[in-house]
Structure formats: structure tokens, C-alpha cells
N, C-alpha and C positions, 0 to 999 in steps of 0.2 A: 554524128548522124542521129536523128530522132526517128524511132521506129514505133509504128502503131500496130498492135495486135488486136484484132477483134476475135471474140471467143476466147479470151485470154485465160479463162478458168476451166476450159474444156480439156480433154485429154491431150490433144496436140498442143494446145495453147500453154498448158502448164509446163510441159516439157520444153517448149520453145522459150518461154519467159525465163525459166531458171537457167537455161543455157546462155541466153543473151546476157543475163545478169553476171554470170561468171566471166564472160568476155568483157563486159563493161567495167567490172571491178578488178580486172587484171588477174583473175584466178585461172583463166584459160588463155594461154598465150599462143595457142595453135592457129588462131585467126588474126588477120591483119586489120580487120574492119574496126573503125573507131565508133563506139556507141556512146552517145551523150545522154539520151533519154529513152526510156521504154514506156510507151503509153499503153496501158492495159484497159481494154474496153470489154465489158461483158453485160449480162442482163441486168445487173444492179447498177450499171453506170447510167449517167444522164445524157440526154441529147446535147446539152450545153457542153459537157466534157468532150463528146465526139466532135462537136463543132470546133473546139479549140485544137483538138488533136489533128483534125483534117487541115487546119490552117498551117500547123507547124511541122508536120511529119515529112520525112524524106524517103520513107519506104513503108509499105503496108503489107502485113500478112493478114489476109482476110480469111479467117478460119471459122467465123461465126456461121451457124446454120441450125436447121431444125431437122431431126431425123426420127423422133418418136413423139409426134404431137398427139393430142387428144382427138383433133379433127383434121381431116385431110386438107382443108383449105389453109391450115397453118403452115403446110409445106411451102406453098407459094409465097405466103406472107413473110416467112422467115428466110427463105433461101433466095427469093427474088426481090421482095419488097425492101428488105433491109439493105441489100446490095444497091438498089436504086437510090435509097437515102444517102448511103455512103458516097456514091458517085456525085450526087447533087451537091453535097457539101464541098467536095473537091473542086467541082466546077465553080462554085461560089467564090473560092479563093484563087482560082486559076492554078491550083496545085496539080502539076502533071507528074508527080513522083511515081515510081514503079509500083505495081500492085500484084501481089501473088494471091490467087484464088484457090481455095481448097474445094475441089469438086469430087465427083465419084464416078467409078466405072458404070454406075447405074444411069448416068446421064447420057442415054443413048436411045435411039428410035428402033434399034434392032436387037435381036438376041433375047436372052432369058429375062433381062430387066426391062424390055420395052413396055411402055405403058404404065409403069408404076408412078404414082403421084410424086413420090420422092425424086425419082429420076427426072420427071418432067420439070420439077422446080429447079433442080440442079442444072439441067440443060438451059432453062430460061436464064438463070444467073450467068452461065457461060456466055450465051449470046449477047446479053446485056454488056458484059465485060469486053467482049471483042468489038462490039459497036462503039463503046466508049474509047477503046484504044485507037480505032480508026478516026474518031472525031477529034480526040484531044492530042493524039500523038504520044500518049503515055505508053510505057512498056508494060505489058500485061503478061503474067505467067500463070497459066491455068494448069493445075495438076488434077488428074482423075485418079483418085486413090482406090485401091482394092481394100480388102479387110485389113485393118490396122491392129497391132497388138504391142504390148509392152507395159512397163510400170505405169501405174496410176490410171489405167483404163478401167472404166466402170463395169463391174460384173452385173450379170442379169439385166443387161440393157440392150446393147446391140452388137456385142462381140462374143462369139462362141469361145474363143481362146480365154478371154477374161473370165467368163463364167466357169469354164472348166478348171482354170487355175484356182480360182477362189473356192470352188466347191471341194475339189480334191484336197487343197491345203487345209480346209476346215472339216474334213471327213464327211462331206455331204455327197449325195449321189449325183451323177451326171447322166444326161439323156443323150444317147447317140442313136438316132433313128436309122441311119445308114452309114456304116463304117467306111464305105467307099466314096462318100461325098467328098469332093475335092474343093479346097479353098485356095485362092491366091492371097497370100499373106505378105504384109509389109511391116517391118519392125520399126518402132518409133525412133530409135537412134539413127536409123538410115534415113527416115523422113527428115529429122532435124539436120543431119549432115547435108542433105540436099538443099534444105531451106537456107542454110548458111552459105552454101555455094551460090544460090540465087542472089543472096544479099551481096555477094562479092562479084556478081555478074558472070558466074561460071556455071549457070544452070544447065542441066541436060534437056535437050529439046529435040522433038521430032515433029516437023510441021508446025502447026500452031499450038500444039500441046507440049507441056514439059512433063518430065517423068523422073521417078526415082529408079536408078538402074538395078537395084537388088530386090527381087521379090522371090517368094517361095511357093511352090505348089505342093500342098500336103493334104492328106485325107484326114477326116475326123478320127478314124481309127488309129492312125499313126500318132496324132496329137494325144489322144487319150492314153495310148500305151506308153508314150514317153513320160507323160506326167505321172503315171503310176510308178514308173521306175524312179523318177526323181523323188517321189514321196517315200519310197522304200530305202533310200540311201542312208538315212540315219541308222537303220537297223542292219543293213548289209555292209555298210561302209564302202560299197562299190560305187565308184564314180564312173559313169559310162564314158566311152570315148567321145570326145566333143571336139570336132575340128574347128579351127579358127574361122570366124565369119560364117559358121554353119547355122542352120535353123535350130538345131538342138541347143547350141550355145545360147542363142537369143531367147529360146523358149525357157531354158533353165533360169536365166536371169529374171524373166517375167514371172515364172512360178514362185521364185523366192520372194518377190515383192509382195505376194499375197499371203505369206505365212503369218499366222497369228502369233502374238507374243509368246504363248505357251510352247510353240514349236521352234522358235528362233534359237533356243538352246536345247541340246539333247545329250543324254548321258553316254559315256563310253565304257566299255567293259574292261575294267582293270583286273589283271591277274596279280594278286598280292600275296606275298609270303614273307618269311622272316628276313629275306635278302633285300626286299624292296618291292618293285612292281614292274609290270610290262603291259603296255596298252597299245593296241592297234588303233591308228588314227584314221587312215584312209587307204582304200584299195582301188586299183585301177585295172581295166581289162587288159591293157598291153604295156603298162609302164610300172608294174610292181606295186609295192605298198610302202607306207610310211608308218613308223611306230615310235613310241618314246619309252625308254628304259630308265628306271630310277634305281640306283644301287646305294644301299646304306653304307656308312663308313666301314672301310676294311674289307668289303665284300668283293669276291671275284665271280663274274658271270661269264657265260659262254661255254668254253671248253668243248667245242664241237667244230665240225668242218662240213663243207658242201662239195659235191662232185662238180656241179655246174652253176649253182646259184652264186651270185655275188652281191655284196652289200657295201654301203657307206656307213661308217659310224661318225657322228658329229657331236662332240661333247659341247654342250651349251652352258653348263654350270658345273662347278666343282673341279677336281684335279684327279686325273687318272692315268693309267698305263694300259696300252693295248699291246698284246703280244700275239705274234703269228708264227707258227712253225709248219714248215713244209712236211706233208705226210711222208713217212719213210725215211726222214733225215733228222738230224739234230739241229738243223739250221733254224734259229729263232730271230725274228726281227721285232724290234720294240719301238713304240711311239709314245712319248709322254704327251698328254693332251690336257687342255684346260679351257674352261669357259672364258678365261681372260684373253685367249687367242683362239678363236674358233677356226678349226680346220676339219677337213674331211679325210678320213682314212679308209682306203679300200680294204675290204675283207676278201682276200684272194681265194678263188676256187682251188681246192686241193691243199689248203693250209688250215689247220685247226687254229682257233683263235679264242681269245678271252678279252675281258676288260676288267681292270682292277681299280677299285676306288682307293686312292692313296691317302685320302684325308681321314683323320680320326674323328672329325666333327661334322663335316658337310656331306650331304648327299651328292652323288654324281648323276647328272642328268644327261642322257645321250639320245639324240634323235637318230633313228636308224631307217635307212632306205634299203629295201631289197628289190632286186630286178623283177621279181614275180611275187604275186600274192601267195600267201601260204596255202598249200594244198595238203590236207591231212592224209590223203591217199597217195601222195608222192612228196613227202616232206623234204627229201634230199638233205637230211641233217643227221650227223653221226657223232656220238659222244667220243671224245678223246682229249685228254688233258694236253695242254701245251707243254 
């Protein structure tokens, strides 16, 4: 299959092109469609190239459009005029391949967007496409998108989310005129998944319009608050609760894509003494924390117990011995551990425990998970030798 993408260098276009390349090159095996060629058309392409693409393509993703022109008449020229040129070339070659059109919720004669020049031009493009479908018998898939967000979206252009992510990541101020203003948001990976469904003839459709089934209604205040929490994570180590397929998860991925190089790496606070070091890596609100412990040769660490807290010790490098003794008894259980055979050992509530580096030359490196983040006001940690 030969696929033509107009607006291939835009936000949606870039994400779609790279996804299609992964399928074409066999890196993504989750889709069954066979892709032979990807035709990328954008502002720096020629009409001669478009002519060739329209002759040979088997599916078109028509993403090209104008949304921030210098003059209002450019809306109609870009969103209606170019669509007309595209359809004329298809008619020239009798190519009745399916066409997907990227439109907007602003393409309406009613409601808050009624009368905008951008909306008028998008609506004109839709009507042209529907007329073409009736005339040619081609399958047409028209999507009216709300506000889009995700990686590679241009900041300070036409996306509040992109601007907020960029500015907060770069320590720049953001402007929120009304925290209660609500946006309907659509994540780029959900858009791309739907476009691939459309390519496989499995699009979601209601009446004459197609749609992406997952969108989110979020206020500007909620977006700003979440982004500031994400920004603070390297200092607090606290990872907020992020449910699968949630807006928070997708916003966090988006925010990270805007981080400058200087913030891609951040220091961790190591507690270092003559025995080695202990470093907290990550804390969570409901799933505890992860730390790494390094013990020098011959060193014993631990020698404490917990009433309710429990932990996993996972030795990833070196050779050691874990001992646990039930409080009030002489019962000791032992586990020899090594980075050569990585295993997890429970630190049992009510058992005092330690970890001993058995090597005379190597450090012992242990990843530790505790079921709750450390609370200095309620440490639940009591010294007692095993």
C-alpha cells in the first residue's frame, strides 16, 4: 500500500509518518497493514510531486491546513483551495482511494465557534470532501478534532498545553486568565491509533463523521497544577498516582518531551558514610518507595525491624547474606544472595533483619522497595541486632 500524507511535517503529520515508518520497516508488528511507500507532502514539496503521489497512492491522510495565517483570506486558500487541488489531481487519474480529512470542532455554524474564518474554511473543506465522495464513490473519513496535545506540538502557537509544558519545563511564566476554562483535549497517540484503525477499515464513525473515542475535559487550572507537580518531582521524588490511559499519564509524557537538556538529568541525594551509601530513588503516593543501598566489603547494614512496614531486598551486584530473626525468638532465617542470580527477598514485619557484604573486594548493591514512603514522623523502624 502506498500512503500519501499531506501536512507531513506538522504536529499530527510527524507523529503519523514516524509511526507508519515503524510499521513499514517491521519495527511495529502490532498492525497487519502492508506499507510499501510513504509519500510525504508539505509546504516545501512541489506540485509535480503531488501529481505523482495522487497517481500512485492507495490511501490519503489529508492533514495539511492553515490555522495561524497573516491574513484571514489565507484560511480559505489553505483549507479549501488546497483540498480542491488535491481532489482535482485524483480525478485526473481516476484514483478513488479512501481519503481521511483532518477537520476541527470549529467547523460549525452554531455555538461558540460559529462565524470564525478558520471554522468557515474547515467547513468548506468538509463540504467539498463530502461532495467528492458522492461524485466519485470514494470513501471519505472526516474527523473534527478538538484541542490536540502530545510530543512535538509547537509551543506558543495554537496549543495551550504545548505552551504550558514548554514554559514550565523552561522555568518561564504561564498565563491563566480563568482557571475554570474547560478544554476538550485529544492526545496524539490516540489520534494516531484511530488513524491506523481507519487505514485498516476499522474507523469509529457516527453518521457522516468519524471520531476518536477517547477525549478529556480538563480545566486550565487543573492542567497548570499537574504540570507544576511534574516539575517538582526531581526534588520531591514523589511520583503522583497515574492511572493507565488517564489524562495525567498522557500529560506527563507530553511534559517530559519539552524538557531542555539541562533538566533531562537530575541529582539524587546520597547519604554516604564509611559503610557505603543509601539513596532514595523514587517515592509514590500509594505504592511505596524505591531506594538503592551500597555496602562496602565486609559491612553489615540494617539491624532493625518494622511493626507493619515490609520491604523487598534485591541484590543486583556483589555477594551477600540476608539474615532475619523473629522478634522475641532465636529463630533466624538466612538467604545467600548474589548479583549473578537476581532474586527478591521479603523483609518480614516483626523480624529484625540485616544484609552483610560477604565479599572482601566488591561492593554489594541492593535495590530496596518499601511498601510506604519513609515518614520521619512515623518511621516504624526499631534498632535490634539479628
